[in-house]
MIDOSE-1310 file (N, C-alpha, C; in nm, 2 decimals, decimal comma, always signed):
residues 297
magg	-20,41/-11,47/-0,22/-20,27/-11,46/-0,26/-20,24/-11,37/-0,37; -20,32/-11,39/-0,48/-20,30/-11,30/-0,60/-20,34/-11,16/-0,57; -20,45/-11,14/-0,49/-20,49/-11,01/-0,46/-20,39/-10,93/-0,38; -20,33/-11,00/-0,28/-20,22/-10,94/-0,21/-20,10/-10,90/-0,29
qeri	-20,07/-10,99/-0,39/-19,95/-10,96/-0,48/-19,99/-10,84/-0,56; -20,11/-10,83/-0,60/-20,15/-10,72/-0,69/-20,14/-10,59/-0,61; -20,18/-10,59/-0,49/-20,17/-10,46/-0,40/-20,03/-10,42/-0,38; -19,94/-10,52/-0,36/-19,80/-10,49/-0,34/-19,74/-10,43/-0,47
lrrr	-19,77/-10,49/-0,59/-19,72/-10,44/-0,71/-19,78/-10,30/-0,74; -19,90/-10,27/-0,70/-19,96/-10,14/-0,73/-19,89/-10,03/-0,65; -19,85/-10,07/-0,52/-19,77/-9,98/-0,44/-19,64/-9,95/-0,50; -19,57/-10,06/-0,55/-19,44/-10,04/-0,61/-19,45/-9,95/-0,73
iksv	-19,55/-9,97/-0,81/-19,56/-9,89/-0,93/-19,58/-9,74/-0,90; -19,66/-9,71/-0,79/-19,68/-9,57/-0,75/-19,55/-9,52/-0,70; -19,47/-9,60/-0,63/-19,34/-9,55/-0,58/-19,24/-9,52/-0,69; -19,24/-9,61/-0,79/-19,15/-9,59/-0,91/-19,20/-9,46/-0,98
qatr	-19,33/-9,44/-1,00/-19,38/-9,32/-1,07/-19,34/-9,19/-0,99; -19,35/-9,20/-0,86/-19,31/-9,08/-0,78/-19,16/-9,05/-0,79; -19,08/-9,16/-0,79/-18,93/-9,14/-0,81/-18,90/-9,08/-0,95; -18,98/-9,13/-1,05/-18,96/-9,08/-1,19/-18,98/-8,93/-1,20
kitk	-19,09/-8,88/-1,13/-19,12/-8,74/-1,13/-19,00/-8,66/-1,07; -18,94/-8,71/-0,97/-18,83/-8,64/-0,90/-18,71/-8,64/-1,00; -18,67/-8,76/-1,05/-18,55/-8,76/-1,14/-18,58/-8,68/-1,27; -18,70/-8,68/-1,32/-18,73/-8,60/-1,44/-18,71/-8,45/-1,41
amel	-18,76/-8,41/-1,29/-18,75/-8,27/-1,25/-18,60/-8,23/-1,24; -18,52/-8,31/-1,17/-18,38/-8,29/-1,15/-18,31/-8,28/-1,29; -18,35/-8,37/-1,38/-18,29/-8,37/-1,51/-18,31/-8,23/-1,58; -18,44/-8,18/-1,58/-18,47/-8,06/-1,64/-18,40/-7,94/-1,58
iaas	-18,39/-7,94/-1,44/-18,32/-7,83/-1,37/-18,17/-7,83/-1,41; -18,11/-7,95/-1,41/-17,97/-7,96/-1,45/-17,95/-7,91/-1,59; -18,04/-7,95/-1,68/-18,02/-7,91/-1,82/-18,03/-7,76/-1,84; -18,12/-7,70/-1,76/-18,13/-7,55/-1,77/-18,01/-7,48/-1,71
qiar	-17,93/-7,55/-1,62/-17,81/-7,49/-1,56/-17,69/-7,50/-1,65; -17,69/-7,60/-1,74/-17,58/-7,62/-1,83/-17,55/-7,50/-1,91; -17,66/-7,45/-1,98/-17,64/-7,33/-2,07/-17,59/-7,21/-1,99; -17,64/-7,19/-1,87/-17,60/-7,08/-1,78/-17,45/-7,10/-1,75
sqar	-17,41/-7,22/-1,72/-17,27/-7,24/-1,68/-17,18/-7,22/-1,80; -17,22/-7,27/-1,92/-17,14/-7,25/-2,04/-17,12/-7,10/-2,07; -17,23/-7,02/-2,05/-17,22/-6,88/-2,07/-17,12/-6,81/-1,98; -17,12/-6,85/-1,85/-17,02/-6,80/-1,76/-16,88/-6,83/-1,79
iaan	-16,86/-6,95/-1,84/-16,72/-6,99/-1,88/-16,68/-6,91/-2,00; -16,77/-6,89/-2,10/-16,73/-6,80/-2,21/-16,71/-6,66/-2,17; -16,79/-6,61/-2,08/-16,77/-6,47/-2,03/-16,64/-6,45/-1,96; -16,59/-6,55/-1,89/-16,46/-6,55/-1,81/-16,34/-6,57/-1,90
rpyr	-16,36/-6,63/-2,02/-16,24/-6,66/-2,10/-16,16/-6,54/-2,14; -16,21/-6,43/-2,18/-16,12/-6,31/-2,22/-16,03/-6,27/-2,10; -16,09/-6,27/-1,98/-16,00/-6,22/-1,87/-15,89/-6,32/-1,84; -15,92/-6,45/-1,85/-15,82/-6,55/-1,83/-15,71/-6,54/-1,94
qgmq	-15,76/-6,53/-2,06/-15,66/-6,52/-2,17/-15,58/-6,40/-2,16; -15,64/-6,29/-2,12/-15,56/-6,16/-2,10/-15,46/-6,17/-1,99; -15,49/-6,24/-1,88/-15,39/-6,26/-1,78/-15,28/-6,35/-1,83; -15,31/-6,45/-1,90/-15,20/-6,54/-1,96/-15,11/-6,46/-2,06
riir	-15,18/-6,37/-2,13/-15,10/-6,30/-2,23/-15,00/-6,20/-2,16; -15,05/-6,14/-2,05/-14,96/-6,04/-1,98/-14,84/-6,12/-1,92; -14,87/-6,24/-1,86/-14,76/-6,32/-1,81/-14,66/-6,36/-1,92; -14,72/-6,40/-2,03/-14,63/-6,44/-2,14/-14,54/-6,33/-2,19
eaas	-14,60/-6,21/-2,20/-14,51/-6,10/-2,25/-14,41/-6,06/-2,14; -14,45/-6,06/-2,02/-14,35/-6,03/-1,91/-14,24/-6,13/-1,91; -14,28/-6,26/-1,93/-14,17/-6,36/-1,93/-14,08/-6,35/-2,05; -14,14/-6,31/-2,16/-14,06/-6,30/-2,28/-13,96/-6,18/-2,27
adpa	-14,00/-6,08/-2,19/-13,91/-5,96/-2,18/-13,79/-5,99/-2,08; -13,81/-6,08/-1,99/-13,70/-6,11/-1,90/-13,71/-6,26/-1,87; -13,65/-6,35/-1,95/-13,65/-6,49/-1,93/-13,59/-6,54/-1,80; -13,49/-6,47/-1,75/-13,42/-6,51/-1,63/-13,52/-6,49/-1,51
aark	-13,59/-6,38/-1,51/-13,69/-6,36/-1,40/-13,80/-6,45/-1,42; -13,84/-6,49/-1,54/-13,95/-6,58/-1,57/-13,91/-6,72/-1,51; -13,79/-6,76/-1,54/-13,75/-6,89/-1,49/-13,75/-6,90/-1,33; -13,72/-6,79/-1,27/-13,72/-6,78/-1,13/-13,86/-6,78/-1,07
mlat	-13,95/-6,72/-1,14/-14,09/-6,70/-1,08/-14,18/-6,81/-1,13; -14,16/-6,87/-1,25/-14,25/-6,96/-1,32/-14,21/-7,10/-1,32; -14,08/-7,13/-1,29/-14,03/-7,27/-1,31/-14,07/-7,35/-1,18; -14,09/-7,48/-1,21/-14,12/-7,57/-1,10/-13,99/-7,60/-1,02
pdkv	-14,00/-7,59/-0,89/-13,88/-7,61/-0,80/-13,82/-7,75/-0,82; -13,69/-7,76/-0,81/-13,62/-7,89/-0,82/-13,67/-7,98/-0,71; -13,68/-7,93/-0,59/-13,72/-8,01/-0,47/-13,84/-7,95/-0,40; -13,94/-8,03/-0,38/-14,06/-7,99/-0,32/-14,08/-8,06/-0,19
daai	-14,05/-7,99/-0,08/-14,06/-8,05/+0,06/-14,21/-8,05/+0,10; -14,28/-7,95/+0,07/-14,42/-7,94/+0,11/-14,50/-7,88/-0,01; -14,62/-7,93/-0,02/-14,71/-7,89/-0,13/-14,86/-7,88/-0,08; -14,93/-7,80/-0,15/-15,08/-7,79/-0,12/-15,15/-7,86/-0,24
vlvv	-15,25/-7,94/-0,21/-15,34/-8,00/-0,31/-15,48/-7,95/-0,28; -15,54/-7,89/-0,39/-15,68/-7,84/-0,38/-15,76/-7,94/-0,47; -15,86/-8,00/-0,41/-15,95/-8,09/-0,49/-16,09/-8,02/-0,50; -16,14/-8,01/-0,62/-16,27/-7,94/-0,64/-16,37/-8,05/-0,68
vgdr	-16,48/-8,06/-0,60/-16,59/-8,15/-0,63/-16,72/-8,07/-0,61; -16,83/-8,14/-0,60/-16,96/-8,07/-0,58/-17,01/-8,08/-0,44; -17,12/-8,00/-0,41/-17,18/-8,00/-0,28/-17,29/-8,11/-0,27; -17,33/-8,16/-0,39/-17,44/-8,26/-0,39/-17,40/-8,38/-0,47
glsg	-17,47/-8,49/-0,45/-17,44/-8,61/-0,52/-17,54/-8,63/-0,64; -17,58/-8,75/-0,67/-17,67/-8,78/-0,78/-17,62/-8,72/-0,91; -17,49/-8,73/-0,93/-17,42/-8,67/-1,05/-17,33/-8,76/-1,12; -17,37/-8,89/-1,12/-17,28/-8,99/-1,19/-17,14/-9,00/-1,13
pyns	-17,04/-9,00/-1,22/-16,90/-9,02/-1,17/-16,83/-8,89/-1,14; -16,90/-8,78/-1,15/-16,84/-8,65/-1,13/-16,76/-8,64/-1,00; -16,82/-8,66/-0,89/-16,75/-8,65/-0,76/-16,64/-8,76/-0,74; -16,68/-8,88/-0,77/-16,59/-8,99/-0,74/-16,47/-8,99/-0,83
salr	-16,48/-8,94/-0,95/-16,36/-8,94/-1,04/-16,26/-8,84/-0,99; -16,30/-8,72/-0,95/-16,21/-8,62/-0,90/-16,15/-8,66/-0,77; -16,24/-8,72/-0,68/-16,19/-8,76/-0,55/-16,08/-8,87/-0,56; -16,10/-8,96/-0,65/-16,00/-9,07/-0,66/-15,87/-9,01/-0,72
agdr	-15,89/-8,92/-0,82/-15,77/-8,86/-0,87/-15,69/-8,78/-0,77; -15,76/-8,71/-0,68/-15,70/-8,63/-0,57/-15,63/-8,73/-0,47; -15,70/-8,84/-0,44/-15,64/-8,94/-0,35/-15,51/-9,00/-0,41; -15,51/-9,03/-0,54/-15,39/-9,08/-0,60/-15,28/-8,98/-0,60
lvhm	-15,31/-8,85/-0,63/-15,21/-8,75/-0,63/-15,14/-8,73/-0,49; -15,23/-8,73/-0,39/-15,17/-8,71/-0,25/-15,08/-8,82/-0,22; -15,12/-8,95/-0,24/-15,04/-9,06/-0,21/-14,91/-9,06/-0,29; -14,92/-9,02/-0,42/-14,80/-9,01/-0,50/-14,70/-8,91/-0,44
lqhq	-14,75/-8,79/-0,40/-14,66/-8,69/-0,34/-14,60/-8,74/-0,21; -14,68/-8,81/-0,13/-14,63/-8,86/+0,00/-14,53/-8,97/-0,03; -14,55/-9,05/-0,13/-14,45/-9,15/-0,16/-14,31/-9,09/-0,20; -14,32/-8,97/-0,26/-14,20/-8,90/-0,31/-14,13/-8,83/-0,19
gtsv	-14,19/-8,83/-0,07/-14,13/-8,76/+0,04/-14,18/-8,62/+0,06; -14,29/-8,58/-0,01/-14,34/-8,45/+0,00/-14,46/-8,44/+0,11; -14,45/-8,35/+0,20/-14,55/-8,32/+0,29/-14,67/-8,25/+0,22; -14,79/-8,31/+0,24/-14,91/-8,26/+0,16/-15,01/-8,19/+0,26
rlft	-15,05/-8,07/+0,22/-15,16/-8,00/+0,29/-15,28/-8,01/+0,20; -15,39/-8,06/+0,25/-15,50/-8,09/+0,16/-15,61/-7,99/+0,19; -15,66/-7,93/+0,08/-15,78/-7,84/+0,08/-15,88/-7,89/-0,02; -16,01/-7,86/+0,01/-16,11/-7,91/-0,08/-16,22/-7,80/-0,10
vgkk	-16,29/-7,82/-0,21/-16,41/-7,74/-0,24/-16,52/-7,84/-0,26; -16,63/-7,83/-0,19/-16,74/-7,92/-0,21/-16,77/-8,00/-0,08; -16,89/-8,03/-0,05/-16,93/-8,10/+0,07/-16,89/-8,25/+0,06; -16,88/-8,30/-0,06/-16,86/-8,45/-0,08/-16,71/-8,49/-0,05
apaf	-16,62/-8,39/-0,04/-16,48/-8,43/-0,03/-16,43/-8,46/+0,11; -16,47/-8,39/+0,22/-16,41/-8,42/+0,35/-16,44/-8,56/+0,40; -16,56/-8,61/+0,38/-16,59/-8,74/+0,43/-16,51/-8,85/+0,35; -16,49/-8,83/+0,22/-16,42/-8,92/+0,14/-16,27/-8,93/+0,19
frfr	-16,21/-8,82/+0,21/-16,07/-8,82/+0,26/-16,06/-8,87/+0,40; -16,15/-8,83/+0,49/-16,15/-8,87/+0,63/-16,16/-9,02/+0,64; -16,24/-9,08/+0,55/-16,25/-9,23/+0,55/-16,12/-9,30/+0,51; -16,04/-9,23/+0,43/-15,91/-9,28/+0,39/-15,80/-9,24/+0,48
glev	-15,82/-9,17/+0,59/-15,72/-9,14/+0,68/-15,64/-9,01/+0,64; -15,70/-8,93/+0,56/-15,63/-8,81/+0,51/-15,70/-8,69/+0,58; -15,62/-8,60/+0,64/-15,68/-8,48/+0,71/-15,70/-8,37/+0,61; -15,82/-8,31/+0,60/-15,85/-8,20/+0,52/-15,83/-8,07/+0,61
eqsf	-15,73/-7,99/+0,57/-15,70/-7,87/+0,65/-15,81/-7,77/+0,65; -15,87/-7,75/+0,53/-15,99/-7,66/+0,52/-16,07/-7,70/+0,40; -16,20/-7,69/+0,42/-16,30/-7,73/+0,31/-16,39/-7,61/+0,29; -16,40/-7,57/+0,16/-16,49/-7,46/+0,12/-16,62/-7,52/+0,06
tgfa	-16,73/-7,48/+0,12/-16,86/-7,54/+0,07/-16,96/-7,43/+0,05; -17,07/-7,47/-0,02/-17,18/-7,38/-0,03/-17,19/-7,30/-0,16; -17,09/-7,32/-0,25/-17,09/-7,24/-0,37/-17,04/-7,32/-0,50; -17,03/-7,45/-0,48/-16,98/-7,53/-0,59/-17,07/-7,53/-0,71
drpt	-17,20/-7,51/-0,69/-17,30/-7,51/-0,81/-17,29/-7,38/-0,88; -17,28/-7,27/-0,81/-17,28/-7,14/-0,87/-17,17/-7,05/-0,80; -17,04/-7,07/-0,84/-16,93/-7,00/-0,78/-16,93/-6,86/-0,83; -16,88/-6,77/-0,74/-16,86/-6,63/-0,78/-16,71/-6,60/-0,77
fada	-16,67/-6,49/-0,83/-16,52/-6,45/-0,82/-16,48/-6,43/-0,68; -16,57/-6,38/-0,60/-16,54/-6,36/-0,45/-16,51/-6,49/-0,39; -16,58/-6,60/-0,42/-16,55/-6,73/-0,37/-16,41/-6,77/-0,42; -16,38/-6,75/-0,54/-16,24/-6,79/-0,59/-16,13/-6,71/-0,53
rrva	-16,16/-6,58/-0,50/-16,06/-6,50/-0,43/-16,04/-6,55/-0,29; -16,14/-6,59/-0,22/-16,13/-6,64/-0,09/-16,04/-6,77/-0,09; -16,07/-6,86/-0,18/-15,99/-6,98/-0,19/-15,84/-6,95/-0,22; -15,83/-6,86/-0,32/-15,69/-6,82/-0,37/-15,61/-6,76/-0,25
stla	-15,67/-6,67/-0,18/-15,59/-6,60/-0,07/-15,55/-6,71/+0,04; -15,64/-6,81/+0,06/-15,60/-6,91/+0,16/-15,49/-6,99/+0,11; -15,48/-7,02/-0,02/-15,38/-7,11/-0,07/-15,25/-7,03/-0,10; -15,26/-6,90/-0,13/-15,14/-6,82/-0,16/-15,06/-6,79/-0,04
apfv	-15,13/-6,77/+0,08/-15,05/-6,73/+0,20/-14,94/-6,83/+0,24; -14,96/-6,96/+0,24/-14,85/-7,05/+0,28/-14,74/-7,05/+0,17; -14,78/-7,03/+0,04/-14,68/-7,02/-0,06/-14,59/-6,90/-0,05; -14,65/-6,79/-0,03/-14,58/-6,66/-0,02/-14,49/-6,66/+0,11
agev	-14,54/-6,73/+0,21/-14,46/-6,74/+0,34/-14,35/-6,84/+0,33; -14,34/-6,92/+0,22/-14,24/-7,02/+0,20/-14,26/-7,15/+0,27; -14,39/-7,16/+0,32/-14,42/-7,29/+0,39/-14,43/-7,40/+0,30; -14,48/-7,38/+0,17/-14,49/-7,48/+0,07/-14,42/-7,43/-0,06
qqvl	-14,38/-7,52/-0,14/-14,31/-7,48/-0,26/-14,40/-7,50/-0,39; -14,52/-7,56/-0,37/-14,60/-7,59/-0,49/-14,74/-7,60/-0,44; -14,83/-7,55/-0,53/-14,98/-7,56/-0,51/-15,03/-7,63/-0,64; -15,10/-7,74/-0,61/-15,16/-7,82/-0,72/-15,31/-7,82/-0,71
lvst	-15,37/-7,84/-0,83/-15,52/-7,84/-0,84/-15,57/-7,97/-0,90; -15,67/-8,03/-0,85/-15,74/-8,14/-0,91/-15,88/-8,10/-0,93; -15,93/-8,09/-1,06/-16,06/-8,05/-1,09/-16,11/-8,11/-1,22; -16,23/-8,09/-1,26/-16,29/-8,15/-1,38/-16,30/-8,04/-1,48
rfvs	-16,23/-8,06/-1,59/-16,24/-7,96/-1,70/-16,36/-7,99/-1,79; -16,43/-7,88/-1,83/-16,55/-7,89/-1,92/-16,50/-7,87/-2,06; -16,48/-7,98/-2,13/-16,44/-7,98/-2,27/-16,56/-7,95/-2,36; -16,67/-8,02/-2,34/-16,79/-8,00/-2,42/-16,90/-8,07/-2,34
agsq	-17,02/-8,06/-2,39/-17,14/-8,11/-2,32/-17,13/-8,27/-2,32; -17,05/-8,32/-2,40/-17,03/-8,47/-2,40/-16,90/-8,52/-2,35; -16,81/-8,42/-2,30/-16,68/-8,46/-2,26/-16,64/-8,38/-2,14; -16,61/-8,44/-2,03/-16,55/-8,37/-1,91/-16,43/-8,46/-1,86
vves	-16,32/-8,39/-1,84/-16,20/-8,46/-1,81/-16,14/-8,42/-1,67; -16,11/-8,51/-1,59/-16,04/-8,48/-1,46/-15,89/-8,45/-1,48; -15,85/-8,34/-1,44/-15,71/-8,30/-1,47/-15,64/-8,26/-1,34; -15,51/-8,27/-1,33/-15,43/-8,22/-1,22/-15,33/-8,12/-1,28
eqll	-15,32/-8,01/-1,22/-15,23/-7,90/-1,28/-15,17/-7,82/-1,16; -15,06/-7,76/-1,20/-14,98/-7,68/-1,10/-15,04/-7,53/-1,11; -15,07/-7,48/-0,99/-15,12/-7,34/-0,99/-15,00/-7,24/-0,95; -14,92/-7,28/-0,85/-14,81/-7,20/-0,81/-14,69/-7,29/-0,79
plvm	-14,57/-7,25/-0,84/-14,54/-7,13/-0,92/-14,62/-7,13/-1,05; -14,64/-7,01/-1,10/-14,72/-7,00/-1,22/-14,66/-7,08/-1,34; -14,75/-7,14/-1,42/-14,70/-7,22/-1,53/-14,75/-7,16/-1,66; -14,66/-7,15/-1,75/-14,69/-7,09/-1,88/-14,78/-7,19/-1,96
psdm	-14,89/-7,15/-2,02/-14,97/-7,24/-2,10/-14,88/-7,31/-2,21; -14,92/-7,43/-2,25/-14,83/-7,50/-2,35/-14,82/-7,43/-2,48; -14,92/-7,35/-2,52/-14,91/-7,28/-2,65/-14,85/-7,14/-2,63; -14,80/-7,11/-2,51/-14,74/-6,98/-2,48/-14,60/-6,99/-2,42
evdt	-14,53/-7,09/-2,45/-14,40/-7,11/-2,39/-14,31/-6,99/-2,44; -14,22/-6,96/-2,35/-14,13/-6,84/-2,37/-14,03/-6,89/-2,48; -14,01/-6,81/-2,58/-13,91/-6,83/-2,68/-13,81/-6,72/-2,68; -13,70/-6,74/-2,62/-13,60/-6,63/-2,60/-13,54/-6,59/-2,73
svgl	-13,55/-6,66/-2,84/-13,49/-6,62/-2,96/-13,58/-6,53/-3,04; -13,70/-6,51/-3,00/-13,80/-6,42/-3,07/-13,84/-6,31/-2,97; -13,82/-6,19/-3,02/-13,86/-6,07/-2,94/-14,01/-6,05/-2,94; -14,05/-5,95/-2,87/-14,20/-5,92/-2,86/-14,24/-5,85/-3,00
kgyt	-14,36/-5,88/-3,03/-14,42/-5,82/-3,16/-14,47/-5,68/-3,12; -14,38/-5,58/-3,11/-14,42/-5,45/-3,07/-14,33/-5,41/-2,96; -14,38/-5,30/-2,89/-14,30/-5,25/-2,78/-14,38/-5,25/-2,66; -14,33/-5,31/-2,55/-14,40/-5,32/-2,42/-14,30/-5,27/-2,31
efep	-14,35/-5,18/-2,24/-14,27/-5,13/-2,13/-14,33/-5,17/-2,00; -14,25/-5,23/-1,91/-14,30/-5,28/-1,78/-14,26/-5,19/-1,67; -14,36/-5,16/-1,58/-14,34/-5,09/-1,46/-14,42/-5,15/-1,35; -14,37/-5,20/-1,25/-14,22/-5,21/-1,21/-14,15/-5,32/-1,29
eveq	-14,04/-5,36/-1,24/-13,95/-5,46/-1,30/-14,03/-5,59/-1,32; -13,99/-5,67/-1,42/-14,06/-5,79/-1,45/-14,07/-5,89/-1,33; -13,97/-5,90/-1,25/-13,97/-5,99/-1,14/-14,08/-5,95/-1,04; -14,08/-5,82/-1,01/-14,18/-5,77/-0,92/-14,32/-5,78/-0,97
llse	-14,33/-5,75/-1,11/-14,46/-5,76/-1,17/-14,51/-5,90/-1,17; -14,43/-6,00/-1,19/-14,48/-6,13/-1,19/-14,52/-6,17/-1,05; -14,45/-6,12/-0,95/-14,48/-6,16/-0,81/-14,62/-6,09/-0,78; -14,65/-5,97/-0,83/-14,78/-5,91/-0,81/-14,89/-5,98/-0,89
lapr	-14,85/-6,03/-1,01/-14,95/-6,10/-1,09/-14,99/-6,24/-1,04; -14,90/-6,30/-0,97/-14,92/-6,44/-0,92/-15,05/-6,45/-0,85; -15,08/-6,37/-0,75/-15,21/-6,39/-0,68/-15,33/-6,37/-0,77; -15,32/-6,27/-0,87/-15,43/-6,24/-0,96/-15,45/-6,36/-1,05
ales	-15,34/-6,42/-1,10/-15,34/-6,53/-1,19/-15,40/-6,65/-1,12; -15,36/-6,67/-0,99/-15,42/-6,78/-0,91/-15,57/-6,77/-0,90; -15,62/-6,64/-0,87/-15,76/-6,62/-0,86/-15,83/-6,66/-0,99; -15,77/-6,62/-1,10/-15,83/-6,64/-1,24/-15,84/-6,79/-1,26
eifs	-15,73/-6,87/-1,23/-15,73/-7,01/-1,26/-15,82/-7,08/-1,17; -15,83/-7,05/-1,04/-15,93/-7,11/-0,95/-16,07/-7,08/-0,99; -16,10/-6,96/-1,03/-16,23/-6,92/-1,08/-16,27/-7,00/-1,20; -16,18/-7,01/-1,29/-16,20/-7,09/-1,42/-16,23/-7,24/-1,38
alle	-16,15/-7,29/-1,28/-16,17/-7,43/-1,24/-16,31/-7,45/-1,18; -16,35/-7,35/-1,09/-16,48/-7,36/-1,03/-16,60/-7,35/-1,13; -16,58/-7,26/-1,23/-16,69/-7,25/-1,33/-16,70/-7,38/-1,42; -16,58/-7,43/-1,46/-16,58/-7,56/-1,54/-16,63/-7,68/-1,45
gaas	-16,60/-7,68/-1,32/-16,65/-7,78/-1,24/-16,80/-7,78/-1,22; -16,85/-7,65/-1,21/-17,00/-7,64/-1,20/-17,07/-7,69/-1,33; -17,01/-7,65/-1,44/-17,07/-7,70/-1,57/-17,06/-7,85/-1,58; -16,95/-7,90/-1,54/-16,93/-8,05/-1,55/-17,03/-8,12/-1,45
fhts	-17,05/-8,06/-1,33/-17,14/-8,12/-1,24/-17,29/-8,12/-1,30; -17,33/-8,01/-1,35/-17,47/-8,01/-1,41/-17,48/-8,10/-1,53; -17,38/-8,11/-1,61/-17,39/-8,20/-1,72/-17,39/-8,34/-1,68; -17,31/-8,38/-1,58/-17,31/-8,52/-1,53/-17,44/-8,55/-1,46
qqra	-17,49/-8,46/-1,39/-17,62/-8,48/-1,32/-17,73/-8,49/-1,42; -17,73/-8,41/-1,52/-17,84/-8,43/-1,63/-17,83/-8,57/-1,69; -17,72/-8,62/-1,72/-17,71/-8,75/-1,78/-17,75/-8,86/-1,68; -17,71/-8,84/-1,55/-17,74/-8,94/-1,45/-17,89/-8,94/-1,43
maaa	-17,96/-8,83/-1,42/-18,10/-8,82/-1,40/-18,18/-8,87/-1,52; -18,13/-8,84/-1,64/-18,19/-8,90/-1,76/-18,19/-9,05/-1,76; -18,08/-9,11/-1,72/-18,06/-9,25/-1,72/-18,16/-9,31/-1,61; -18,17/-9,24/-1,49/-18,25/-9,28/-1,39/-18,40/-9,28/-1,43
tdna	-18,44/-9,17/-1,50/-18,58/-9,16/-1,55/-18,61/-9,27/-1,65; -18,51/-9,30/-1,74/-18,54/-9,41/-1,83/-18,55/-9,55/-1,76; -18,47/-9,57/-1,66/-18,48/-9,69/-1,58/-18,61/-9,70/-1,50; -18,66/-9,58/-1,45/-18,79/-9,58/-1,39/-18,90/-9,62/-1,48
delg	-18,89/-9,56/-1,61/-18,99/-9,60/-1,71/-18,99/-9,75/-1,74; -18,87/-9,80/-1,75/-18,86/-9,95/-1,78/-18,91/-10,03/-1,67; -18,87/-9,99/-1,55/-18,92/-10,07/-1,43/-19,07/-10,06/-1,41; -19,13/-9,94/-1,44/-19,27/-9,93/-1,43/-19,34/-10,01/-1,53
qtls	-19,29/-10,02/-1,65/-19,35/-10,11/-1,75/-19,34/-10,26/-1,71; -19,23/-10,29/-1,66/-19,21/-10,43/-1,62/-19,31/-10,47/-1,50; -19,32/-10,38/-1,40/-19,41/-10,41/-1,29/-19,56/-10,41/-1,34; -19,59/-10,32/-1,44/-19,73/-10,32/-1,49/-19,76/-10,45/-1,56
rimn	-19,66/-10,51/-1,63/-19,69/-10,63/-1,70/-19,70/-10,75/-1,60; -19,62/-10,74/-1,49/-19,63/-10,84/-1,39/-19,77/-10,83/-1,32; -19,81/-10,71/-1,29/-19,94/-10,69/-1,22/-20,05/-10,73/-1,31; -20,05/-10,71/-1,44/-20,15/-10,75/-1,53/-20,16/-10,90/-1,53
rarq	-20,04/-10,97/-1,53/-20,05/-11,12/-1,53/-20,10/-11,17/-1,40; -20,07/-11,10/-1,29/-20,13/-11,14/-1,16/-20,28/-11,12/-1,16; -20,32/-11,01/-1,22/-20,47/-10,99/-1,22/-20,54/-11,09/-1,31; -20,47/-11,12/-1,42/-20,53/-11,23/-1,51/-20,53/-11,36/-1,44
dsit	-20,43/-11,39/-1,36/-20,43/-11,52/-1,29/-20,54/-11,52/-1,18; -20,56/-11,40/-1,12/-20,66/-11,39/-1,02/-20,80/-11,41/-1,08; -20,82/-11,35/-1,20/-20,95/-11,37/-1,26/-20,98/-11,51/-1,31; -20,87/-11,57/-1,36/-20,88/-11,71/-1,41/-20,91/-11,80/-1,29
teim	-20,85/-11,78/-1,18/-20,87/-11,86/-1,06/-21,02/-11,84/-1,01; -21,07/-11,72/-1,01/-21,21/-11,70/-0,97/-21,30/-11,77/-1,07; -21,28/-11,76/-1,20/-21,36/-11,83/-1,29/-21,36/-11,98/-1,27; -21,24/-12,03/-1,25/-21,23/-12,17/-1,23/-21,31/-12,22/-1,10
eivg	-21,30/-12,13/-1,00/-21,37/-12,16/-0,87/-21,52/-12,16/-0,90; -21,57/-12,06/-0,97/-21,71/-12,05/-1,00/-21,76/-12,17/-1,09; -21,68/-12,20/-1,19/-21,72/-12,32/-1,27/-21,72/-12,45/-1,19; -21,61/-12,46/-1,10/-21,61/-12,58/-1,02/-21,73/-12,59/-0,92
gaea	-21,77/-12,47/-0,87/-21,88/-12,47/-0,78/-22,01/-12,51/-0,85; -22,03/-12,45/-0,97/-22,14/-12,48/-1,05/-22,15/-12,63/-1,08; -22,04/-12,69/-1,12/-22,03/-12,83/-1,15/-22,07/-12,91/-1,03; -22,02/-12,87/-0,91/-22,05/-12,94/-0,79/-22,20/-12,94/-0,76
lrsg	-22,26/-12,82/-0,78/-22,40/-12,81/-0,75/-22,48/-12,90/-0,85; -22,44/-12,90/-0,98/-22,51/-12,98/-1,08/-22,49/-13,12/-1,04; -22,38/-13,17/-1,00/-22,36/-13,31/-0,97/-22,44/-13,35/-0,85; -22,45/-13,26/-0,75/-22,53/-13,28/-0,63/-22,68/-13,30/-0,66
k	-22,73/-13,22/-0,76/-22,87/-13,24/-0,79/-22,89/-13,37/-0,87
């Protein structure tokens, strides 16, 4: 009995050790990808800030055109919701948090009488929404870990077409923002119509600091900038989502490795006790046999 238990425990310990090797390797890979993702976010920041600055200056030059192009419509009959998650799991709450936030946003819009067209990025999203009875119109997969600007442009062109055609009045994004290595936040934001950043609101009482001449007119310029700004915002969301995924996966795999170490130590102690029990039993059997032989003589 004890020998059989020892063999079972030995197999379990080997299984835990093999699992630990996998989780440790995944932890190291994710950790190496975090720095790369942060560098890509930093490299993209000047372009994004430059795009926002151009929109701010154009809006400051013609507030009436800015309100027409940038303001949120009073009534939204139809809207697009884009949910960004990962292509893989084993990343802690990264996927589930964004998916639940997207599910809440879709139901809130539907409760308000808005028709919702759902788009997703990442392999984990379609099955989640399909299980909840929500149809995903199109899902983009295969680049969530390492997105490129071409991927963002493809997503942006798909979302912009219904908006330009007047089929929808609003395009919303649900994604995970990378604040720091220790903080990632799921956010919902409006992509179209364009939204001025909170620190760049148009102040009609203050003129531009310098002279800026726009060609063509501001309204036409903003309409031309809208697709480019959409590409920039989606690319930023994809980059920050990738960084958040790797960070969350690194933490999850570190916790799994620690748990494997603890479980391995616990099983080793149990196996040692089983071995000691087995040895004690054998000694008692030998002593009992010797005593029986002595008594017989």
